[in-house]
N, C-alpha and C positions, 0 to 999 in steps of 0.2 A: 699356513705361515702367513704370517701379513703382509701388509703391502704400505709401502710410501709413496703417496699418492699426491697430485695437484703442483704447485710452483717449485718442484722439486731442481730446476734449473739453479734458484739460489742457494742451492747445499753443494758445500767443498765435499771431497772426501772422507775429513774428517769427521762432523757433522754428520752425517750421512751413515756411517759405521755406528757413529752411538747410538743413532737412531732404529737404527736394524738390533742391537744389542737391546734395549729396551723392548722390541718386538720379542727378540727370542724369551728375554728372561719373561716376560707376561708379567701380573698383579697374584700375587697368593690371596688363596682363601683368606687367612687369617690380616691381614692388612688392605684396607679398601684401595688408598693409594698412596705408597709408600714415599718418602720425603726426597728420597733419591732421585725416583722418574720426575716428579713435578719440577724441582730443582734442576733438572738439566736439559728438560722441556722448557722451562721458563728460560733458563740462558742460552739457548738459541734462536729460542723466537726472537730476544732481545737483539742476537748479534747479528739475525739476518733480517730485523725490522719486519717480522712476518706473522703471523697470527697460525699458531700449529694446534692442532688437532687431533684427539684419538678419540676411536669408534674402541668398546671395551666390551665382551662378551662377558655371560653371568660365571664361566669357568673361569674368568681372568684372560684370557686369550688378546691380545692388541690383534682387530683384524684389519687397523686402517691408522696409520699416523698420515694427516692431510697438511698439508702445507698450503695456506691463505694467501691474501694480500696483508695489507698495515690494517686495514679497517673490517675486513671482515674471512668470514671462513664460509666454503661451497664444502657439503658433506656429502658425498654419494648416496644414489637413489637408497641403499640396501634392501634393494627387493629382495636378495639374496638369502634375507634374513625373513623366514615368513612369518605372519603375523598369526601370533599362540590362541588361545579361545578366548584370552581376553585382549586381545588386537592390538598387544605389545610386539615388540621386536626381539626382546631379551638383550637387547645391549646400551651400554650407555655411552654419552657422547659428554667431551671433557675439551675446553680449547683456553688457549690463553686472549688475553684482552692487551692491549697496550697503550691507552688513554684512559688508565686510572677510571673504571667504571666495571662493574659486574654487570649481573645478568638483564639484559635487555628486552624491548619486545622482539626483537630477531630471534632470540634465542629461545623464547615461548613459543615462538611459530614452528621455530625447528623440532623443538619437544612435540607438539599436539601433532605436526605432520609429517615426523617422521615414524611417528609412534616410540620413543623412547623410554626406556626405566626410567632415567633420570638426565638432566643435563646440566655440567659444570663449568664453571670460570674462573679461569686464574690470572688474578689482576697482574701485572708485570712491574716491579720498579722499574724506573732510572737505569739502574745498578744492575739489573738482570734476575732480582730476586723475587720469588712470589709472593706477593701482599694479603692483599682481601680476597678469600676464595668464595664463592657461593655456587650453590648446588640448589636444582628446584625439579620437580615433578608435578606429576598430575595429581589433582584431589575430585572429588566428586560432590559437587553442592549444590541442591536443589535440583539431583538428576540433570545436571549439567555439568562439565567437562572443564576443568578452570586448573589453574596454575597456581604453586605453592610454592615459596620458599622454605628448605628442611633445615637449609645449615647456612648461615653467614657471618663468616669472622678469619681467623688467621689459621693459615696453615697446622701450625703446632700443638690446636685446640681440636684440627677436624679429628671426628668419631661418628661414621655413619656406617650404620649398620645396613649394608646394601643386601644381604636375602631377608630380613625382617619388612627392611622399607617396598621391594618388591612384592613378596606374599602379602603384606596390608595392601598395598596398590591393586592388585591383583583379584583379591576378597574384595575390597568395594565394587572396584568394575563388576565383577559378574555377579553380584547382589543387584546391582543395579541395574543391567540385563534381566534376571529374574523378574526383579518389578516392572520394567517394562514388558516383558512377554506376558505378564500376570494382568497387566494391563490392557494389551493390546497384542494379541499374536501377529496380527498381518506386518507384512514386510512394511519397513519406514521409508519414506521417499523424501529428499530436497527436490522441492522445482526449481527452476531457476530459468528465466526469460530474459536473454540479453540481446537485443539489436539495435537499428537505430532507428526504430517507428518510435512513434508518440507515445507519452506515458499511458493516455487513456486507453490508446491500441496495446503496450504491452501490459497493464491490467487486464481488461477484457481477453487477451488470449492466455494471461495466466490461470483465470478465472476455469477456461475452458480448458484448461492443461490439469486442471485440478479436479474436474468434473471425468474428466479421463484417467485417471490414479484411483481414484473412488470405483470408476467402473472396472477397473483393475482387480482390485481387492489390495490398495495398497493404502498404507497410512501417510496423511500427509504430517510432517511433524515441522514445515518451514517451507516457507516460498520467497526467492531471492529477485527481484527486477532492476535491470541496468541499463540506461539508454547508454550505449555506446557512440563514440564517433565515427570507430572503424574495426571494419571485421577481421579478426586478426585469422587468415587463413588457414594457418598453422593449428594453432587450438583454439576458435574462437572467438576465447575473452583475454589471451596471453595468461603467461605462468601465473603470474600474481595474483591475480584475481582468483585464478584455477585452485589454487594455493591454498586462498582463502575461503573460497566453498566447500575444498576437502575437511580445513580445520572444522569450519561450521557443522559441515555433517556430522563430525566427530560427537562435536559438542551436543549435536540434537538426538544423536545416538541413530543417524541414518544408514539405512543399507545400499542405497543408491542414488544417483542425482540422474535426473533427468530434466533434458534440454528441451525448450521447445522449439528452438528450430533445429532443426535437422542437420545433423553432422555430417561434413564430406570425408569420404573415406579416406582422406588426411588426417583431418581431425579425427575420427577415429580412432588411427592407428595409433596417434602424436597423443593424445590424451590418454588411452588405454596403458601406453608406457610411462606413464607419469605417475598417474594414480593408482591406488590397490582398490580403491571401493568401486562398485560396478557403474557405467556412466552410459546412458542409452538415451536416446534424442525420441521426439514427438513420433514419427513415423514408426518407432521399433515399439512403442507405446501402443501404439491401434491395430500393429500388426499380434501384440501378445494379444489385446482383447478380442480381436477376430479368432485368434487360434483356442480360444477358450468357450467362446458362445458359437461358434460352427459345429453344428450335429450332424446334418444333412451328407453324407457323402461327396455331391458337387461343393457346397461348402469348406468341405474341409480341405479338398484339392488345391479351393479357387486360393484358401488361407496361405498352403504351403505353396501354392507358386508366387505369389505375391513375396513370402516371407526370403524365397528362392531369388526371387530377382532381386528383392534389395541387398541381400547376402552375398550375390555374386561381386560385383566390384569393393566389397570389402573384404575379401580374402586375403591375407599378408602373408609373406613369409616370414617363415620362423628364423631361427636363428642359423646362418650357413653351415654348419655343422653337423646339424640337424634336418634342415632341408632340403637335399638329396636324397634319391632313394636311386640305389644303385643298380646297371643293369648285369645281366647272366654274365656266364664267363666265354669271354671274347668281346663285349661291346665295349668300345670306346667311349671315354667323355664320363661327365661326373653324373648322369642319365637327369632324372626329370623331377623340378622340386616337389617338395608336398605340398604346394600352394596351389603347382598346377593338375596336378591330381585332384586337388578339390574342386579345385574350376572346374575342371573336366565332368567331374561326377555330379556336378551341380549342372549343368548344360544338360548332360544328359536325361537328368531326373526333370529337369524343366521340360526337356522337350516329350518325357515318359508320361507326364500332368497333363500336358497340352493336347496328347492323343485320347488320355483317356475323357479328358471335357468334350471332346468332340461329340461321343457317344451321347451326353447328357444334352449337346445340342439339337442332336437328330430326334430326342425323345421330346424336347423342348414346340420342337417345329413340327411333330407328327399331331403334340397337344392343340398346337395352333390352327394346322389345318383341317382338324375336325371341329375346333368353337367356328373357324369361319364358314363351314361347313353347316354348323346347326342356326350360323346368326346369329348370335349370343354377344354382345358387346360384352369389352374389358372395357375394366376402372381399375386404374393405379392410382393408390398412396402414396403420395411422395413429400417428403420435407427433410430438415435439419433432424439429426441425430435424437431422442427424448423428445420427439412434438408430441407422441401419443398414438403413432400409425397404427400398432398393434394393438391395441385398448381401442382404438376404431372398429378396426374389424371384428372383435371379440363383441363387441356392443350390439353393431348391427345385425352380423351373422350368425350371434349367438357361439360365438365358439369358447375354445379357450388356449387362446393361444399364451406362450409364455410373456409374461409383462414384467417389468422393475424400472421404476423412477431412474433409471439409469443411462449412459451413453450406450450405444451399440446394445442395450440389452436385448433385443433381435435381429439376429446375425442372417438367416437362413430367410431368404421369399417364399409366401404363403397364400395361397387363392382357393377363397371359400365362393360358391354361389348362394345367391342371395334373388328374393323376388321381389322386385321394389310396387308390384303392380300384380293382378291376375295376367295379363298379357305380356309383362314382360320381364326376363330374369337376366341380371346380368354377372359376372364374375367379378368379383371384389379380389384386389391382386394387394398385398404388402409387402413394401421395398425393403431393402439395406436401408438407414438413417444417411442422409449425406453431412460434412462437415466442412469446416472452411477450410483451405488450402486441400484438400484430399489427399493422400500420396500417391501419385503416379502409380506407382506399382500394383497397389488395390486398384486402381480406377480401372488400371491394365486386366490384372486379375479376374475381374467383376464384370469387366465391358459389356459381356455376352448377354450376362443376367441384363445389366442394365438398360442394350440398348434393346430387350424385350418392352420396353415402356415403349419405344415407338410406334407399338403395334395396338395399345393403348385407345382407345375410341376417346375418352375421357382422362384428366388427370386432376386428383383430388389433392390438391396444393394444402397438406397440413399445417398450421403453426400454432408453435406454442407463444399465445398471445401474452402468460404472467411471466416471459424471458422478456426484458429489458432489451434486448440486442435481437430482437424478433425481425426490426426491419432490414439489417444486415443478414439474416440470415434466410429474409425470403428472396436477398439481392443475393446470395452465394447459390441459393436449389434453382434457383432462374439460372444461374451462370453456368453451373455443373449441366443443367438439362441442356442446354446449350451447345457445350461440348460435346455430348451423346447424339446430337441432333433431333432429340426430342421437342426441342422449343417450339415448333409448329404446330404441335398438338392442342387442341384445346384444353383451358385449365382453369377450376371455379376455387379461389380462395377461399379454405377455410379456417378460421382463427378459433383454439383448442383453449382447454384451461381457463373460462372464462370464470368458473365457479373459487379461481383461485385469487379473481380481484374486487378491489371493493366496489359499489355501485355505483357511485359516480364516475371512477376510472373506468368502467366498464362503456356505459356513455358516453364518455368523452372518446374512446380508444373507439366506439362503434359506429359514430357520428363522424367521425374521420377518415372511417378504411371505409373500403367495400367489401363485400365476403358474405359470407356463412359465419355464424355466430354458436359455437357450441361448447358443451363441455362431453367430451368421447366418452367419459363413465356413465353418461344417463343418459337411457333408450331415448326419455320423453325428448330431449334436448338434439337430438339426431334427426327429429323429424323436420325442420327447413329441408335437412341436407339432401333425406330421402324422397322429397316433394320436389326439391329440383333434380334431382338424378331423375324423377319419373317424367316432370315437365320436358327434361332434357331429350330423352332418348325418344317420348310420345312426338315431338317436334319434328325429330328426326326420321321417326316411321313416315309421317305425315307426308314430309318431301320426299319420302320413295327412297329413303338412303340405308344401305345393307349394313346392319349392324358386324362387331367385330373384324371390322376394316377399318386403318388408319387413312386409305387410298381416298377416301368421301370429302376430307378436308383439304 
């Protein structure tokens, strides 16, 4: 049975009964919209001077009659009508206009946002008669969703085959999906960066988000940058802009929206209740990448720990009717909320993981003591993600670690021995890449691993010289080293990827910056770095220092 919702206080008993009768009768499959129905709705709309709208499903059932105000109507969210395989809800909307105009931009927005089969407008005359009638639906043009008017005229000539229109629309949508999937089977995403930052910083951040999306095997179909004056505490960008983003995602065929800004638990909950398309933030994206790239038991546990700590404050209560678990016989009260049970389970799992990780910490401690006894120096390669750390380790030690031109291609830490001279052998340690605004949950989960850097005798700070933002990345790495207490360890700046630079640019940068310049893919190119390592540890040995202990700094 349908409902009458909205400004129902403006309805008297007689008019309410008439609308209830409309709901009971519904619409027959033979007639698209009977004259008597539209005439009655138009008359009541003019009498109360309010727009009236109807939500009608494909079987002709009137699910809602909505009473708006003079100039607009607020449709219900329609979440109970699940999106079908064509991303349509299987309902159409029709409403009255009182100011002599047909379908407007707001109607087109509702058509796309609510995923309606079609939308219709009845222009009501001053006498309460239905005048101009217009209907619109979606069309696909060049792979993009657009709106089109399928009828504009008098009510007497209205003749729309609703079933055929819907069938044609669904066929075109499904064909468009097939074409898109044949082109690229990866999940499609829309990237958004909205904050009070400068336009330059917003652009730099969206470029980084794009690289992260690529690392997660997403296909980026569009990016949106917006400089805002105020952060909306409930929705980050406000409902109006969020609705625009949803429509844009529909037009681009996006499967999800990714925000650069971290969403608070409140924002995540509100946005999830407002949209159908999946919405995640940058931290969730990084956690997803980590989950895909962790192969060791230690790494997988740390990623799970980070995800659980991030998820914990975001567990929300379900509907009250479903949110409580009743106790047994004789137990009073409504019992424990499902969300509370879920939080307790997460806390228990977090505690269990932390206990498991302690065993890995003990193993690292044993290896560390063995290295100290043997006085083997430890050199750790640090740097921004995708700076070439694993490539450098492979080249110098002739190893075959996985490398790829992606953010966080390598997550698990690896160590390899390397003899830099007949008398000196070192342990070369690869580390997880750093990134700006490294999520605190990830930093916390990997803290024990990162703290291993404190036992290094030297840090090779590897920098991707081909990235125009390399200077800010150097500062970001130094900041993280300070946060984990490793800033006091001696480090050498090594500028990588010089093979990607033009000769004149390379010469300019090499004159401006102090450090060693290499191409990590070329062993010959790394000779100055190996010579420096040899000099560094020979010098320390002559000073009578012990290798393998950071205490001599």
